[in-house]
C-alpha positions in Angstrom: 21.3 0.9 -19.1 19.7 4.4 -19.1 16.6 5.5 -17.6 13.8 4.5 -20.4 12.3 7.5 -21.8 8.7 8.6 -21.4 6.7 6.9 -24.0 2.8 7.5 -24.7 0.1 5.1 -25.9 -2.9 6.8 -28.0 -6.0 4.7 -28.2 -8.5 7.1 -30.1 -11.4 7.4 -27.9 -9.8 6.6 -24.5 -7.3 8.8 -23.0 -3.6 8.9 -23.9 -1.6 6.8 -21.5 2.0 7.8 -20.2 4.3 5.0 -19.5 8.0 3.8 -19.1 9.2 0.7 -20.6 12.3 -0.6 -19.8 13.8 -3.3 -22.0 15.6 -6.4 -20.8 19.5 -7.1 -21.2 20.0 -9.6 -23.9 21.1 -12.2 -21.4 17.6 -11.8 -19.5 15.5 -11.5 -22.5 13.7 -14.6 -22.0 12.5 -13.4 -18.3 9.1 -12.1 -17.8 8.4 -8.3 -17.9 7.6 -6.8 -14.2 4.3 -4.9 -14.6 3.7 -2.7 -11.8 0.1 -1.6 -11.0 -0.1 1.4 -8.6 -3.0 1.6 -6.1 -5.9 4.0 -6.1 -5.1 7.5 -7.0 -1.7 6.7 -7.1 0.9 6.8 -10.0 4.0 5.2 -11.3 6.5 7.3 -9.2 5.7 5.9 -5.9 8.6 4.7 -3.4 7.8 0.8 -4.4 7.6 1.4 -8.3 10.9 3.3 -8.3 12.7 0.8 -6.0 11.6 -2.0 -8.4 12.6 -0.2 -11.2 16.0 0.4 -9.9 16.4 -3.1 -9.3 15.3 -4.3 -12.6 17.6 -2.2 -14.1 20.3 -3.5 -12.1 19.3 -7.1 -13.0 19.0 -6.5 -16.4 15.2 -7.2 -16.4 12.4 -5.6 -18.6 9.9 -3.4 -16.6 6.8 -1.7 -17.3 5.7 1.3 -15.2 2.6 3.5 -16.3 -0.1 5.9 -15.2 -3.7 4.9 -15.5 -6.3 7.3 -17.3 -6.9 10.4 -15.0 -3.7 9.6 -12.8 -0.1 11.2 -12.8 0.8 12.2 -16.1 -1.8 10.3 -18.1 -4.6 12.0 -19.9 -8.2 12.0 -18.7 -10.4 13.0 -16.0 -10.0 11.1 -12.7 -13.4 11.1 -11.6 -14.8 9.9 -15.2 -12.8 6.5 -14.9 -14.0 3.3 -13.3 -12.1 0.0 -12.1 -12.7 -1.7 -15.4 -11.3 1.1 -17.3 -8.1 0.9 -15.3 -7.9 -2.8 -15.9 -8.4 -2.0 -19.8 -5.4 0.5 -19.6 -3.0 -2.2 -18.2 -4.3 -4.7 -20.8 -3.9 -2.1 -23.7 -0.3 -1.5 -22.6 0.4 -5.5 -22.0 -1.1 -6.2 -25.2 0.6 -3.6 -27.4 3.9 -2.7 -25.6 5.2 -6.1 -23.8 5.9 -9.2 -25.6 6.1 -12.4 -23.8 5.0 -13.3 -20.0 4.5 -10.8 -17.5 4.6 -11.2 -13.7 2.1 -8.4 -12.2 3.0 -6.4 -9.1 0.1 -4.8 -7.6 -0.2 -2.4 -4.7 -3.4 -2.2 -2.7 -6.2 -1.5 -5.6 -3.5 -2.5 -8.1 -3.4 -6.2 -6.4 -7.1 -6.1 -7.3 -6.3 -5.4 -10.9 -3.7 -7.9 -11.1 -6.3 -10.8 -10.4 -8.7 -9.2 -13.0 -5.7 -8.8 -15.6 -4.8 -12.3 -14.5 -8.0 -13.5 -15.3 -8.4 -11.8 -18.7 -5.0 -12.9 -19.7 -4.2 -16.3 -18.4 -1.5 -17.2 -20.8 0.3 -14.2 -20.4 0.5 -13.7 -16.8 3.4 -15.9 -15.3 3.3 -14.9 -11.5 1.4 -12.3 -9.3 2.8 -10.4 -6.4 0.2 -8.4 -4.2 1.5 -5.7 -1.9 -1.6 -5.0 0.5 -3.7 -6.2 -2.1 -7.3 -4.8 -1.8 -9.8 -7.0 -4.0 -13.2 -6.1 -3.7 -12.8 -3.0 -1.4 -15.7 -1.5 -2.7 -17.8 -4.1 -0.7 -15.7 -3.9 2.6 -13.9 -0.5 2.5 -16.9 1.9 3.1 -19.5 2.3 5.8 -23.1 1.8 4.9 -23.3 5.6 5.1 -20.6 6.1 2.8 -22.0 3.8 0.1 -25.6 5.8 0.4 -23.6 9.1 -0.1 -22.0 7.6 -3.3 -25.0 6.2 -4.9 -27.3 9.1 -4.0 -24.9 11.8 -4.7 -22.6 10.5 -7.2 -19.2 10.9 -5.3 -17.7 10.8 -1.8 -15.0 13.0 -0.9 -12.9 12.1 2.2 -9.4 13.3 3.5 -6.5 11.6 2.7 -3.9 10.4 5.0 -1.5 10.1 1.8 -1.6 13.5 0.7 -3.0 17.2 0.6 -5.8 16.2 -1.8 -9.0 14.6 -0.5 -9.7 11.2 -1.7 -12.8 11.0 -4.0 -14.6 7.8 -5.0 -17.2 8.0 -7.6 -20.3 6.2 -8.1 -18.8 5.2 -11.8 -15.8 3.4 -9.7 -17.8 2.1 -7.0 -20.3 0.2 -9.4 -17.8 -1.2 -11.7 -15.9 -2.5 -8.2 -19.0 -4.0 -7.3 -19.6 -5.4 -10.7 -15.9 -7.0 -10.6 -15.6 -8.6 -7.3 -13.3 -11.6 -7.4 -13.7 -12.9 -3.6 -17.4 -14.2 -4.1 -15.9 -17.7 -5.4 -13.2 -19.3 -6.5 -10.6 -17.1 -8.1 -9.7 -19.2 -11.4 -6.0 -18.2 -11.7 -3.3 -20.9 -11.7 0.3 -18.9 -11.9 2.1 -18.7 -8.4 0.8 -15.5 -6.3 3.1 -13.9 -3.5 1.0 -11.7 -1.1 2.8 -9.1 1.1 0.6 -7.7 3.9 0.9 -5.5 7.2 -1.1 -6.6 9.9 -1.0 -3.1 11.0 -2.9 -1.9 7.9 -5.4 0.5 8.7 -6.9 0.7 5.2 -7.0 -3.4 4.4 -7.6 -5.6 7.3 -5.1 -8.5 6.9 -7.8 -11.3 7.0 -8.6 -10.1 3.3 -5.2 -11.6 2.5 -6.2 -14.8 4.2 -9.5 -15.0 2.0 -7.7 -14.0 -1.1 -5.2 -16.9 -0.5 -8.2 -19.2 0.3 -10.1 -18.3 -2.9 -7.2 -18.5 -5.4 -7.2 -21.9 -7.4 -3.6 -21.9 -7.6 -1.7 -24.0 -5.4 1.4 -22.0 -5.4 0.4 -19.1 -2.9 2.4 -17.7 -0.2 1.2 -15.1 2.3 3.9 -13.0 3.9 2.4 -11.3 7.0 4.4 -8.3 8.6 3.1 -8.1 12.1 4.0 -4.3 12.5 3.5 -3.4 8.6 1.1 -0.6 7.7 -0.7 0.0 4.3 2.4 1.6 2.4 4.7 -1.2 3.3 7.6 1.6 1.8 10.0 1.3 4.9 13.4 0.2 3.7 12.8 -3.2 5.3 9.5 -3.6 3.3 11.1 -2.7 0.2 13.8 -5.2 0.7 11.3 -7.9 1.3 9.5 -6.8 -1.7 12.3 -7.2 -3.9 13.4 -10.6 -2.5 10.1 -11.9 -2.9 10.0 -10.9 -6.6 13.2 -12.2 -7.1 12.5 -15.4 -5.4 9.3 -15.8 -7.6 11.3 -15.1 -11.0 13.9 -17.7 -9.6 11.1 -20.2 -9.2 10.1 -19.5 -12.6 13.3 -20.2 -14.1 13.6 -23.4 -12.3 
């Protein structure tokens, strides 16, 4: 199979989305489509997304990668977007581009979005894999001083450890995050969930993976803790574990 061509989703008032949709080989057509959900201010060309795409190609599996509005190659202004906007970007693609069940693979903020998408489309989501998933990080990921800056000035700018550009958080995004928290009670999701979490993650304390596992209604939840794992989980061994985890989840769905 060749690399899928770049495609575009035009939606009227909302920004145009850029995506790559790899179709399954005929003998794997009944399998769920893998949907990769990048982290905050990230895009579909990250190490984990491309590694999964290469594996999907080798296995004949369908996969969807895309950029949220205001991120990567998609249209729109980054600082105008909210958490709910990015959830709706993913839902628009799942509803219009993909047919059949999906397995959501969410990195950091993408793990939060995976939970929100599964709550919105329970009949479509066959499984979830969270990689350093960060649900509710607007609540626990900022100091009280940071929150006051966001609310009074409308935006917070901080140096980023992951690139030359500063990390910007807007009041629009922060308020949307606070309005879409999931760890405040039972998370009404029943599909299998796999959480991969580094215990040396400076951005997402691993205790939040335990909290997510506890709040999920599903009884089929597994948490893999990597003692020396960082936030990115992009080392060769981390990528191998991610692919193995996705493969095992798909295998359990076949069974």
